[in-house]
C-alpha positions in Angstrom: 0.0 0.1 -0.1 2.7 2.1 0.6 4.3 1.6 -2.8 1.1 2.5 -4.3 1.4 6.0 -2.1 4.3 6.3 -3.5 5.5 6.6 0.3 8.5 4.4 1.5 7.6 1.1 3.8 7.8 2.1 7.5 10.8 0.5 9.0 10.0 -2.8 11.2 12.9 -2.5 12.3 14.8 -6.1 13.5 12.1 -8.5 14.3 13.1 -11.1 16.6 13.1 -15.0 14.9 9.5 -16.1 14.7 9.1 -20.1 15.8 9.2 -20.7 11.9 12.3 -18.8 11.7 14.1 -20.7 14.7 12.7 -23.9 12.9 14.3 -22.8 9.7 17.6 -22.2 11.5 17.7 -26.2 13.1 16.9 -27.6 9.7 19.8 -26.1 7.8 22.1 -27.7 10.1 20.3 -30.8 10.3 21.1 -31.1 6.4 25.1 -32.6 6.2 25.6 -33.4 2.7 23.4 -29.9 1.5 24.5 -26.8 2.0 22.0 -24.6 3.2 21.6 -20.7 4.1 19.3 -18.0 5.2 18.7 -15.1 3.9 16.5 -12.6 5.4 14.4 -9.6 2.4 17.4 -7.7 1.6 19.5 -11.3 0.8 21.3 -10.9 3.5 22.9 -14.5 4.9 22.1 -15.0 8.8 23.3 -18.6 9.4 24.7 -21.4 6.7 24.9 -25.0 7.9 28.9 -27.2 7.7 28.8 -28.2 4.4 27.9 -24.4 3.3 30.6 -23.9 4.9 33.1 -26.5 3.1 31.3 -25.3 -0.2 32.1 -21.4 0.1 35.6 -21.8 2.0 34.7 -20.3 4.6 32.9 -20.1 8.1 29.9 -17.4 7.9 31.1 -15.7 11.0 34.9 -15.6 8.8 33.0 -13.3 6.5 32.9 -9.7 6.9 29.7 -8.9 7.7 29.2 -5.9 5.4 29.3 -8.9 2.5 27.4 -11.7 4.1 24.2 -11.1 1.6 23.5 -13.4 -1.4 23.6 -11.6 -4.4 27.2 -9.9 -3.3 28.4 -13.7 -2.5 27.1 -14.6 -6.3 28.2 -10.9 -8.1 31.6 -10.4 -6.6 32.8 -13.9 -5.4 35.3 -12.6 -2.4 35.1 -15.0 -0.1 34.7 -18.5 -1.8 36.6 -20.4 -4.4 33.1 -20.9 -6.3 32.4 -19.6 -9.4 29.2 -20.0 -11.9 30.2 -21.6 -14.5 28.3 -18.9 -16.9 28.6 -15.9 -14.5 26.5 -13.2 -17.1 23.7 -15.4 -17.3 24.3 -16.2 -13.1 24.3 -12.5 -12.5 21.2 -11.6 -15.1 19.0 -14.9 -13.3 20.1 -13.5 -9.7 19.8 -9.7 -10.4 16.3 -10.0 -11.3 15.3 -12.1 -8.8 16.8 -9.7 -6.3 14.8 -7.3 -8.1 11.5 -9.4 -7.3 12.5 -10.1 -3.9 13.0 -6.9 -3.3 10.2 -4.8 -4.8 8.6 -3.8 -1.4 11.4 -2.7 0.0 11.9 0.3 -2.6 12.3 3.2 -0.7 13.9 1.8 2.1 16.9 3.7 3.4 19.0 0.1 3.6 17.4 -0.9 1.1 18.6 1.4 -1.1 22.0 2.2 0.4 22.7 -1.8 0.1 21.2 -0.8 -3.6 24.0 2.0 -4.3 27.0 -0.2 -2.5 26.4 -2.8 -5.0 25.7 -0.3 -8.1 29.5 1.0 -6.7 31.4 -2.6 -5.7 29.7 -4.3 -9.1 30.4 -3.4 -13.3 28.0 -6.9 -13.4 25.4 -5.4 -11.2 25.1 -1.2 -12.9 25.2 -3.0 -16.0 22.2 -5.1 -15.0 20.3 -3.1 -12.4 19.0 -0.2 -14.7 17.4 -2.9 -17.1 14.4 -3.8 -14.2 14.1 -7.4 -15.6 12.2 -9.3 -12.9 11.9 -13.0 -12.7 10.4 -15.9 -9.8 12.2 -18.9 -9.6 12.3 -20.6 -6.4 14.2 -24.1 -8.1 16.9 -24.5 -11.1 19.9 -26.5 -11.8 23.4 -24.2 -10.7 26.3 -25.1 -11.8 29.2 -23.8 -10.8 33.6 -24.1 -10.5 35.4 -25.3 -7.5 38.8 -24.1 -7.4 39.6 -26.9 -5.1 36.5 -29.5 -6.1 36.4 -28.5 -9.8 33.7 -28.6 -11.6 30.0 -28.8 -9.0 26.2 -29.3 -10.6 23.3 -28.6 -7.6 19.3 -28.6 -7.7 18.9 -24.9 -5.4 15.7 -24.9 -4.3 14.3 -21.8 -2.1 11.8 -22.2 0.3 10.0 -19.7 2.5 7.3 -20.7 5.5 4.0 -18.7 4.2 3.3 -17.6 7.7 5.6 -15.9 10.5 8.8 -16.7 9.1 11.1 -13.7 7.7 13.8 -15.9 6.3 14.1 -18.0 3.6 16.0 -21.0 2.9 18.4 -21.8 -0.2 19.5 -24.9 -0.2 22.3 -26.9 -3.0 21.1 -30.3 -3.6 23.8 -32.0 -4.9 23.2 -33.4 -8.3 24.1 -37.5 -8.8 27.3 -38.0 -10.6 
């Protein structure tokens, strides 16, 4: 309603974890073979499991707070030995998904600052953000090149809980060889 009226939505501030969020946190840590992490509405990574730490090459707490964002990981790759096989196509998809997921945040000062930081730090984001592409995808195949493990392919699944959860789970299910 705020967007329709041309006003930014009020900042709800940090909200405590709901029961659903706590369940998602427990769930990712019970997936020993599937890298998984949780993101908030701005795609900030708030938790990840041991399989994700192994895939990304570092525990989450060793990643600087300002870089704990799924879109920054996808576009900048600063903290992971992992690269998309087709980085331009993947960037197109990620930016369009990010735009779809964050449409209600337009005008939110934290979101606007996040976009400005991405515009400053990523040439791909600078090229793609003005296109205003929107894409919703909750699952699909992703191919990576890992510096140590070589080529990897995962089925990616984004999971949301309809009521009460503020977090979304991103899970990478290893494809059979």
